C-alpha positions in Angstrom: 11.8 -40.6 -30.6 11.2 -39.9 -26.9 13.2 -37.3 -25.9 11.4 -35.3 -29.4 7.6 -36.2 -27.5 9.5 -35.1 -24.2 10.3 -31.8 -25.3 6.8 -31.1 -27.1 4.8 -31.9 -23.9 6.9 -29.8 -22.5 6.5 -27.2 -25.1 2.3 -28.1 -24.7 1.8 -27.0 -21.2 4.3 -24.2 -21.0 1.9 -22.2 -24.1 -0.7 -24.0 -22.5 0.3 -22.1 -19.1 1.2 -19.5 -20.3 -2.1 -19.2 -22.3 -4.1 -19.6 -18.3 -2.0 -17.2 -16.7 -3.4 -14.2 -19.7 -6.8 -15.6 -19.3 -6.6 -15.2 -15.5 -4.2 -11.5 -15.5 -6.4 -10.4 -18.8 -3.6 -9.2 -20.3 -1.8 -10.7 -24.4 -0.5 -13.7 -24.1 2.4 -12.3 -25.2 3.1 -9.9 -23.2 3.6 -12.1 -20.1 5.3 -14.6 -22.3 8.9 -13.5 -21.6 8.3 -13.5 -17.6 6.1 -16.8 -17.8 8.4 -18.6 -19.7 11.6 -17.5 -17.5 10.1 -18.2 -14.8 9.3 -21.6 -16.0 12.7 -22.2 -16.2 13.9 -20.9 -13.1 11.4 -23.6 -11.5 12.4 -26.6 -13.5 15.6 -26.1 -13.0 15.7 -26.0 -9.2 13.3 -28.8 -9.2 14.8 -30.9 -12.1 18.7 -30.7 -10.5 20.2 -33.2 -8.1 22.2 -32.0 -4.9 20.9 -28.3 -5.4 19.0 -26.4 -2.8 16.1 -28.1 -2.5 17.8 -31.5 -2.6 19.8 -29.4 0.5 16.8 -28.9 2.5 15.3 -31.7 1.9 18.3 -33.3 3.4 18.4 -31.5 6.7 14.9 -31.4 6.9 15.2 -34.8 7.0 17.5 -34.8 9.4 16.2 -32.6 11.5 13.5 -35.1 12.0 15.6 -38.4 12.5 18.6 -37.0 14.0 20.6 -39.6 10.4 22.9 -37.2 9.1 22.0 -37.6 4.8 25.5 -37.7 2.8 25.7 -34.9 0.1 25.5 -35.6 -3.4 26.9 -33.1 -6.0 25.6 -30.6 -7.2 24.5 -31.8 -11.3 22.5 -29.9 -13.6 21.8 -33.2 -15.9 21.1 -33.2 -19.4 16.7 -33.3 -18.7 14.6 -32.8 -21.8 12.0 -30.8 -19.9 14.3 -28.0 -18.7 15.7 -28.4 -22.2 12.5 -27.8 -23.7 11.4 -24.8 -21.3 15.1 -23.2 -22.4 13.6 -23.6 -26.4 10.2 -22.1 -25.1 12.5 -19.6 -24.0 14.2 -18.7 -26.8 11.1 -19.5 -29.0 8.9 -16.8 -27.2 11.7 -14.0 -27.3 12.3 -14.6 -31.2 8.4 -14.3 -31.8 8.1 -10.7 -29.0 10.9 -9.4 -30.3 9.4 -9.9 -34.5 5.6 -8.8 -33.4 7.0 -5.8 -31.6 9.7 -5.2 -34.3 8.4 -1.5 -35.6 8.3 -0.6 -31.6 12.0 -2.0 -31.1 13.7 -0.3 -34.4 12.1 3.1 -34.2 
């Protein structure tokens, strides 16, 4: 139950963020939805993975400041429900966009 709640909160935050970005850029919600969802997906993957580029950069920064060598973590993306929610949002947005603009794509 907790996992579904995390996914629903992720979807709500992404919808709200997409709506705010569309309002600021004065664009339609669906016109900016796919790039926003893709950017959110990349950012969530970048910050939620363990042992990835962000972790290595932080380890190198700490090592440079303190002189203490940090042990490397094996890269693992894991099963983050926030990441699953963002993938679900991207798929929903792509499906909704193709459904709304189906006449444009089919003609």
